[in-house]
N, C-alpha and C positions, 0 to 999 in steps of 0.2 A: 505492501499501500504506500500511498504518499503520504508524509508526514508533513506538516508544517509547526511552525511556532508562533505563538502568541505573548505577548507583555503581559505580564503578571498586574499591570494599572491599567490596561488597557485592551481586553483579549477579544477586540473588532482589530487591533494592529495587528496581524498576521505576514510573515514573511517565510518562503522557502529556509532549509537547512544554511545554504549557504550564504544568502542574504544575513542572516542573525549573524553567523560569524564573522561575515564584512564590518556589520553596522557594533557587534559588541553588546555596547547599552542601546535598549531600545529607547526610539525618537522622544516618549513619553516619561521617561524614566527609569521606566521599572525593565525588568530581566524576562529574558524569553523562556520561554518551556515549552516540551512539546505540546499541542494542541490533542493530544492524546497519548497515552506510552503505547510502546508497538508492544505487539504477543509475539514473543520468541518460545520455539520449539528447543530448549537448552537439554540438550542430550548430553549430560556429563558422563556417561560411558564413552561416546566419542570424544567430547572435549578434552577428557583425558590424555588421549593419543594426539591431542592437536600440539603446534606450535603456540609460543605469544602472538604472532601474527596474524597466525590462520584464525585464533580466537579475535583477534582483535577485526578484524574483517568481518566476523559470523555478529558479530556484535553492533559493529560501527556503522555496517550498511542499512541497517533496520532503522536507525536515529539519523541519518545522514541522506535519504532517500535522493534527494537529487543529484547525488555524485554517480557515476557511472562506476562500472566493476573496475576498469582499467583505471579511473581517478583514484578510487579510493584506493586500490591495491597498491599503486605508484606511493601515495602517500602515508602507505603503512610500512613500506619496504624499505622509501628513504628514512624513515625515523627510528625506525627499529633495528640498526644494525650494528656497524662493529663499534658505536660511540656507547654502547654498554658493556660493562666489564665482563658481563655473566651472560651466556646465551639464553639462559630463558629470561632473560630483561627484568622478569620480578621474580628470582625464587623465593621460596616456601621453606625457611628452617624451624624444624621443631628443635624447641630450647627447652627442657622439663615439660612442664606438662600443656604449653601453650608452642602456638604458631608465630613466628614473625614473618610479614609480609615485606621482606626487603623493595623498596622501592628508592635505594638510592646508590646504583650502578649504570646511572647516567653520568654525561661528562663534567656534570655541574653538583654529582653527590647528592643529591636532594631530589624529593620526589613529583617536583616542578617539572623534571627531565621527562617523566611517563607523558603528559601532554605538552611541554613544551617545545618537545623533540618534534610533534608533528604537524603543530597550530601552523607555525609558516607555511607547510606546505597544502595545508588544507585553506589557508588564506588567501595565497597566490592562486590554488584553482579556482577558488572560488571566486574569485576580481576576474578571471577568464571568463569562466561561465558566465557573470554577468555584465561583461562588455566593460569592467572599469577601465579607464586611459588614468583616472584621478593617484595620485601619490598616497599611500596609506600610509600615515601615522600613528604608529602603536604608544598609544601615553596607559602608561601604566603605574601604579604605586604599588612600593614590595616592604613586607616585613623583614625582608633577606633572601628569601630564597629565590621568587620569583623573576626578580630582577636581574640577576645573573644567568637564569636559564633561559630568559625571554632573549636577553640579549644574542645570548650565542646561537640560538635559533634564527633570528634575525639578522644578524651580522652578516651585512655585502649582500643579503638578498635584493635583486633588482626591484625596484619600484616601492620599498619602504625605506621606511626612519623608524627609529626605536627612541622614545625618551622615558626614562625610568627613576620616578622621585621613591628617596628612600630615608628613613630616618637617622641624622648623622650619628647620634649617641643611642639606637635604639638597635644596633644590629653588632654579631662579634665582629672581630677583627678580622678572620678568615672571610666571614661574608661581605662585607665591606672591600677586601683586596681583590677579591673573586670580580665583584663591580668595577672599578673603578681602575682595573688593570685590562679589562674588555676592548679590544681590539676588534676594528669594521669602523668605514666612515661614514656609516649612516646609524651609530649608536652613541648615545649620549645618558650618562646617568649623572642625578643630581641630589646631592645631600641637603635635607632642611632640618632648618631647625625648630621641628616637633618631632609627632608621634607618629605611628601609622596612619591611625584614624584622622587627623589631618590630612597627610597626603592624598588618602585614598578619599575624602571628602573633594577636597578641592580637583581632583580628577574628576569626579563625578561631574562637578558645576561646570567644569571646561566640557566634560561630554553635552552637558544640557544646553550650555551657552548657545543660544541661535544665531546670535550676532557674530560669534566668534567662528560659528558651521560656515556661515554665508564667508568672512573672511577667507576662511580655509580654502572651501569652493571657488573663490576668484583669482585664489592662488594655486590651484590644481593638484587641492590635498583634501584630505577626509580623515577623521580620525577614528582610530578601533581599539581594541583593547587585548592585552595576553594576560590581564588577571583571567579568576573564575567566575568573572561575572559574565564573561563569553562562552556561550554554549560551546565552542569548539576547544574549549579548555575539560569542559565538564564530561562531556560526554566520554572522550577517550582515558578516563579515568573511570567507567563504571567497568572498564574490561576487566581490570585489574584484580574488581572482587570475584569476577565469573571464571578468571584464570586460577585465582587461589581457589576456591572450592574445586575445579579441578584437578589441582594438584592433589588435593587432599583424597580425592577419590583416586587418583592415579596412585598414590601410595598406598593404599589400603586404609588411611586412618580412620575412613569415614566411609559410608555406603551409602548411591545416590537415594537421597530423600532426608538422609540424618541434616539435620537444623545446628549449625553452627551458630555464635557469637560473633561480632567483630568490635575490639575497640581503637577509636582512632584518636588523635592527637589532633586538636579543633581549636582553630582561630576565626579563619573567613569563613568557616562552616560547610566550602565545596567539594574537601575529603571524603566528608562523612556522609555529605548529600550523595552524591556519586554512591556510596554503598546503600542508601535509600531504592535508589533508583535500579540499584541490581538487585536489590529485593523482591521491588516490586514487578521486573522481570522476567523472576523464577528463582534466583539465588536461595536455597532456604536458609534467609537470616533469621533468628529468633531473636535477638537483640542487638541493637544499636547503641555502642556504648560511647557517647560525647565527653570527652576526657581533655578538662578546662585546667590552665595552671591559675596563677592566683588572680589573673585576670577572668574572674568567672562569672562574666556574665552570661554564657547559655547553660551553667550549670544552675543559676540562680531560674534561668527563664523555664527549664525545664521541669524543674521542681514546681515552679508558684504559678507559671502561665502568664508572668510580669516580665518583660525586658526592658530593662533600665539601665541605660550608659551612664547616668550620673553617680560617677562612682571613681575613685583614684586612681588613675591609671599607672599598672604593676610595672616596671622592667626588670624582667626577670631573665634567669640562664635559658630558656625556649624562646627566643625572640618572636619566631614566625608565627606564635600564638598570642602575642601581645597586643591584642585587637580588642575593642571595644564592640565596633561596630560590625557585625557579621552579615554581610553584604547577602551571601547565598543563601541565607535562613528565610528571605524574603520569596524564594520559590516553593519554600516547604511551607510556611504562610499561604501561599497562593492554593498549594493542592490541599491541604487539609480544611479552606475555607469552602472546599468543593467549588474550585477556580472560582473564585469571588473576585471579579477584580477590584470592583468599589471599595469591599472592605479590605482589601491588601492592599491599598492605596491608600484609604483612611488611616493603616496602623503605620505607613514609612512616613507621611506625614506628620504624623503625631511625634514617632521620634526623631522627624527632622524639628518639630516646634520645640516639644519639652522635653527631648531623651529619654523619652519611656512609650509602651503601649501594653496594655493588656489584651488577651486573645478570651474568645468565650470558653465556655463549657465543652461546645459540641468539637471547637477545634481542639484544645485540650486533648480531649478522646483520640482524636486523630493522631497522637502523638504518645500513646501506647508502648509502641516497639522501640522508644527512646529510653536513654536513662541517663543524665546527666551528672557528674561530681568532680569535684576539680581536684590538684594534688598541689600542695605547697613545696616551698623550694627543697624545703628541707627532705620531706617525703620522699621528691622527685631523686634528689641526690642520695635517698638511702636505698631505695630502689636501685638504681644503677650501679649501685656498690653489693646489693645484695646478689642481681640476678649474676653479677659477675663471678662474685666470690664463690656462688654456688651452680654455676653454669660454664661458667670461662665464657661468657657471650659479652659484648660490651655494646651498650645502649649509647644512643645520643639524648641529649635532656630532654626532647620532644617523646620521643618513643617511651620515656622510660616514664613520665607523664603518663599516657596510655597505658604502660603495665602496672603504675603505682591504682589510677583509679579503678583499672580491672580489678587488682587486687580485693578494694573496697567493696566494690558490686559484689564478688563472689561473696566476700564474706557475711556482706551483708543481706543475701537472699540465698545461697546456697545454691547456684546456679553451676551444676555441671557439662552445660554444652562444651563443645569442644570451640578454641577461642582462636581467632587470628586476630594478632595484632599489631596495627599498621606500624611499620618501623619507615620514619618519615625523611632521615638524614642520617649520611656517614657521623661516626663519631667523631671523626678529624674535620667538620666542621664547628664542631665548638670544643677544642682541646682543654681550653681555661676551665669549664662546668664538668668536664670528663673525670681529667686526671683532680680535680679539688673533691670530687665523690667518690674518687678511688682510692687518695692517697689522705686526703682530709685538711690538707692547706697547699696552700699555692700562693705566692709572693705576689704583690700588683705589679711589681716590677718587670717579671717573667715574662718574655716575648711569648705570642702565644706561636712563633715558628718553634722556639723552643719545646713549647710546650707538646709541639707533634713529636719530637723526638723521645719524649718523656712517655707519651701514649704508645708508641709504638713499640718500646721497651715493654713496657707493663702489659699490653694485650697482644703481644706479637701477631698483630693485622699489620697487613703490608701499608704504607702510605701510597695514596694516592693521588695518581700526577695530576690531578685536577688541585692538588695540595702543593705538590713537593714545586711543581712548577711555579708556584704563586713566589718565592722566596725574591727572584732575581727578575720576575715580570717588570716591566715598566707602568706606571701610573701616567694613563692618560686621560682619567677625569677629576678635575678638583673644585668644580664649580660647589657652592654653601649658600642659601636663600635662605628666606624667612620663608615660611610657608605663604605667607600673604601674595607671596610674589612669585607665585607657581607660573600663571597664567603669561606673566610680562615675560620670564625665563622662557617659557614654551614659544611665546612669538617671535624673541629675538634670535632664537634655535633655529626656527624654522624661517626667518627672515621675511616674515608677513607683513605686508605692507597694506 
């Protein structure tokens, strides 16, 4: 069947998959969601024998129906190739009684590679399909990982430019060095003196600025996004949940039809929303555990039905989760409101106006498959140390949050379903936090690259080239601005007149 996409704030605003990918954000400020979820015949006995690439095609063709078989196959094969250090692309490791879905074997050693390796191919294909002759400007806010993965994907891609904004003091030194050393004549990264929410809010405002859109068009350019607000980011993430279940079947850990739980470290809600979509299309997922760090706005929401961003913003050792406005939650709200666009818009307007909203009891009943909780800095560090001590397996701080919250869930409920814990980054991306958790103390004066060497000695894990190459990499981007000057910065970079 042909599947279109509708805006969460005006469901009359409908576009094809390729148009949704090109636009990124709907013209009314909403996010694109499928007009209906596809029905897949997920034969896990067959899927268990398939490669990641084959599973990706089987899933994505049902969501991106205006892409031809040859177009989609080209995108998938171009994305999931030698750039990934493991031929399984997203291997599943059994650690103790749980299973860790390793999503960090791509070129930037974080889970964003899973979608951002394919997004440039989807976008350039979509541009050709829609006879777009304007230059596509990827405008993105990052809490640490999206920026590097997006720039790596779009670097020197013809017909595109990419501008990334990140919180100057809100990412790890490794994350920052990865971004500011990115090569490519079409890449810019800009630090802001604010947090991720400031960056994300201003990026959305630029997308919704009609006067700016006119100026862009007059200069032969149009905005699109590499954040998970873009459906072209979200659809590829559904794949690895299907693949994870197939791997469990293939290894004999479960039989077809057995339910599993997933625990996902969550900031902008895209990764766990992809798990929800996987559940909806037929993956037997019992419970979706939404794991937060001390920025626990999502945990509070899932417990109370009230989303309230009016709280202190915490800078933690899991910076990709340091978010108080989780954009992708809007998509889930739309679904549990029975696709009521007016109700969804009212909630989002309330969030913008007063920083909070409350959902109805009926909507809350649509969230029963979710469980939300959070781990403190101390609890996440203790989990990281315990897993290493007991299993000789090294977690990054985000994955440690997911593991710690799942321990809390299991203790509270007694649930014994097999569990997939989503491992979103290599520990080498956050050596300070990992070494501190494992040894108990790290001098503030110790350089992060010294800590990489220490971590290698402790963990006996090979240092990824994505990290080792940074030591001598040339800094190419050094702009830092106030968040209020983000639009002026974009206009200057693009030489808009």
